N, C-alpha and C positions, 0 to 999 in steps of 0.2 A: 504494500500500500504506500502510495506516495505521500510524503510529509515535507514540511518546511520548518525551519527554525523561526522562533519569534524574532530573532535578529535579522533574518532575511526579509521578513515582512516589514520590519521597522525601517530597514535601509532602503528597500524598494519603494515604499509608499509613505515615507515619513512626511514629505511635503504635501502630497495629495490628501492624506488623512489628517494633516496638521497635528502630528503626534509629538509629545514631549515626554521623555522618560523621567519618572519621578523617583524610581527606586534605583538601586545599584545595578550593575550589568550582569550579575550572577544568573538571573533568571532568563536572560536572552537565549541561552542554549536550549531551553525547552522547545518542544516541537508542537506545531499545530497539525493535527491529524485529520481534520475534516473541515468542511466549509460552513459548518453550523455556527450560529451566533446566538448567545443566550443572555437574557436579562434575569438575574437571579433574585427576583423579589421575594418569592416564597422561601428560598433557601436562607435569605437574611432574616426572615421572620421566624425561622426555626423548623420549617418543613423540609427536611433534607432527604427523605426516603427516595424521591425521584429526581434528585438534583443532577442535571446534565453537566457535570463538572469538566468533562473532556472537551467542552466547546469554549470558544473565545467569549469571555464574560464582559458585558457592558453595563456599567452603572450610570443610570441617567439621573435626572433631577429628583424623581420620586424615590429611588433607592438611597440616594445620598441624603435626602431630607429625613428618611427613616433612621438612618445611622446617626445623624446629627441630633435627632430628637431624644436619643437615649442618654441616660446618665452614664458616668464614666465606667462603672462596673459592668453594666449591661452592654455598653458599647464594645468594650474589650472582649467580653464573652462572645458577642455576635461576630466580631471580626476574626477571633481565633477559631471559632467553629467554621466560618466561611473559608478561611485560608488554609485550613488543614487538608482540604481537598487538593489533588494534583491538577491544577488548572493551567492551561497554556499561558494565559496572561489576562489582565484586567484593564479595561479602558474606562476612564471617567470622562463623560461628555460635558458640553456647555461651559468648559473652562472652570468647572467647580473645583475649588481647592479642598482636598480631602483632609480629614483630621490627622494629626501626627501619628496617632496609634495605628492607623491603617497602613502607613508607609513602613513603620517599624515591624509590624507583624508580617507584612508582605515580604520584607527583606529576610526575616527569620525563616520563612517558608520558601524562600528562593522563588518568588513569583513576581514577574515584572508588572508594574503598574504604570500606565500611560495616561496622559491628559490630552484632550483635544478640545478646541474651541467650537467644533461643529456641534449642531444639535444632534440629539440621539438618533432621530430618523435619518438625517442626512449621513451621519457617520455609518450607520448600519447599511444603508444603501450602497455607499462607496466601497465599504469593506466586502460586502456580499458580492459585488461585481468582480473584485479581485480574487476572492477565494473560490467563487463558482468557476471562474475560468481556469484557475490553477488546479482544482480537483476534478474538473470535468473528465469523463472517460475519453480516452483518445487512443488511436492506433496510427501506424504508418503504412501507407499503401504505395506500391510501385505503380506509378501512372502519371498522367498529365491532367491538370485542371485548368479549364478555360472558361471565361465568362463570355457567353454568346447571347446577345440581345437581352442581357440580364438573367439568363439561365445558366446555372453552373453545370457544365458537362465534364464528367470525370472519365477520361480515356484510359482503358486498361487493355492489356494484351502483352504477349511475350516481347522481349527485347528485340529491337530491330524491325518491328512491324510497321513503324511509321507514326507513332504517337507524337514525337517531337516535331517531325516535319509537318504534320497536320496542324499542330498548334502554331507553328511559324507562319504557315499560309493564312491561318485565321487572324493572326496579329496583323499581317499585311492588309487584310480586308477590314481592319478597324476594330477587331475584337481584342480582348484583354487576357493576358496570361496571368494565372495565379501561382502555379507551381509546375515544375517539370521534373520528372524522374522520381522524386520523393515528395509525397503529399501527406502532410500531417492532418488527420481527420479528428475533429473534436466534436463531441456531442454537447451542444449548447442548450437543448431543450428536449422534451420527450420525443418530438418528431422532427427535430432539426439537427443536421450535422453540417459542420463548416470545415472547409479545407483551407490550409495555409501552407506556405513553403517552408523549407528548412532555413534556419538562420544562416547556416554556413553557405548553402548553395545560392540563396537569394533568388534572383530571376535570371540566373545563368541557365544555359541550355546546351546540351551536347547534340550536335548535328553531325552524323556520320559522314566522313569525307571532308568536313570543314574543321571540326573541333569544337571547343567551348566558345560560346558567344554570350554577350550580355545584352538582353533584349531592352533593358531600360536605357542603356547607352546608345543602342542602335536606333530605337523607335521613339524614345522619349517616355515621359511619365504616363502618357495616355495609354500606353501599351500594356500596363501592368496593373494588378490589384494585389493588395496585401492578403486578403482573405475573401472567400465567397461561399455561400451556401451551396452544397452539392445537391442537385435535384434529379439528375439522370446519369446513369452509368452507360457509357458507350464502349462495348467490347469489340475490339478489332481482332478478327481472326483471318487466317489465310483461306482463300477460296478453295473449296474442294467440290469437284463435279458430282460426287455421289452424295454430298450432304444436302439436306433440305433446309432452306432458309425461309423466314417469314415473308409472305408476299401480300397479305391483306391487312395485317395489323389489328385484327378484330380482338384477339386474345392478348391482353397485356401481360407482360412478364415482369417479375420483380426480383430484386435482390435485397439482402439485409446487411446493413453495416452498423455496428454498435447498437443493434436492436431497432434501428430505424429502417423502415421499408421504403424503397424507391424504385422507379421504373428502370429496367435495363434493356438496351437495344443492342443486338448483335449485328455488326456490319462485316460482311465478307470482303476482304481486300484483294483486288486483282489489278494488274497493270492497266493504267489509263482510267481507273475509277476515281471520280472526283469526291474524295471524302470530305473536303472542305464544304462544298455546297450541300452535301447530305447532312453534315453537322448543323448547318444553319436551318435546314428543314426540320431536323430533330428538335432543335430549340423552339422554333416557331410552332411546331405541332404540339409540343408540350405546353406552351402557353395557351393554345386553343383548348386543350384538355382541362387546364386549370380553370379556364373561364366557362367550362361546361360544354364544350363543343368537341365531340369525338367524331372526326370525319369518317374513319373506317367503319365505325358502328352505324353511323347515319346512312352511309352508302349501302351497307348490308341490309338495313331495314328497308330502304327504298327499293332495293333489288328484290327482297322477299315480297314486298307489297305488290310490285309489278308482276312478279311470277304468279302471285295469288289472283290478281285481277285478270290476268290473261287466262289462267286456268278456269276461273268462273265464267269468263266470257265465252270460251270454247265450249264448255259444258252447256251453256244456255243455247248457243247457236246449233249444237248438235241435236238438241231436243226440239228445235224450232221446225215445224212442218209446213209453215207458210210458203 
C-alpha cells in the first residue's frame, strides 16, 4: 500500500495549504496511509470506541472552543486521551492558537501539529484534492494516448505496429498528444480514468527510422496535453485474411481498466490503410453515442423495419385476387 510521510506532504503543499509547524520535527517521519480526513469531535468529548485515528485529524473552531472551555485538569485529560492514539498529524484551522498543553502533549507523543489560516472547509477541500490524487488507484499501460476532438483515445497493440506514427499524423492534423509508449492511468472517480505521461519521458516520442523527437519543441504547446480522460481503447492488430472483423458495429465491445468499463474498437492494420482518418471517425462516432445517437443500431432498425414492411406488402399482394 502506498504511503507518504507527513514531511513530504508538508514540503509539497506547505504554501498551498498555508501550513505552519507548531511542534518539533520529530513527528514529521510519521506516515499518512490513506486519503481520509477526520474531525475528531466525538473523540475529544470522550467517545473513542470508533475513533478513526489513522486519518489526518482536523481541529476546527468548534473542536478548539470545546478544548478551551474546559478547566485545566479536564483539558489535560482530554488532550492526553486524544494524543495517545497513533495519528499521522493534527491540523488546526482558522489560525486559532492552541493552548500550551496541546503542543506539549503532542511533542511527548511525537505527533506533528500544524496551523493554517484557511477555514476548515477550504482546508479540507484543498487537502482532499491532494490526497485523493496521491492515493488514487493507478497502473501503467504500454500504449499511446491522444486527444481527438476532445475524446481520449488510448492506442494499444504490440510494439512496432504503428501507434506512435498514428499519433504523429494526428498531431499534424491538429490533435493533441498526451503520452506515448508509457501511459500512467489513474482512477479519478468510480467511472472515470485519466491518462498522463511519464515525468521522465514527457512528450518525447520514438519514431522508428528517425529516433527520439520532442513533439512540444516541434509543434508547439498546442500539440500536447498534460492529462486526458480515457474514453475509448483502440486496439491495433495486424490484418489476417482468415480473421473476422466487425463490419456493422451493432454489438458494442468493452474492456475494463481499474474497474472502469469503456468501449474498445479493434482496427486491423494493413499497408495503405489510413488509421488517422479512422481514428477521427472513432472519436466523432463516440461523441454521437454519448449524445444518444447510435448510427449502426439506427440503421439496423431501419433495415429491419423495411424488410418487415416489404414482407407484409408481399403477403397482402399475394392474397389480392382483384
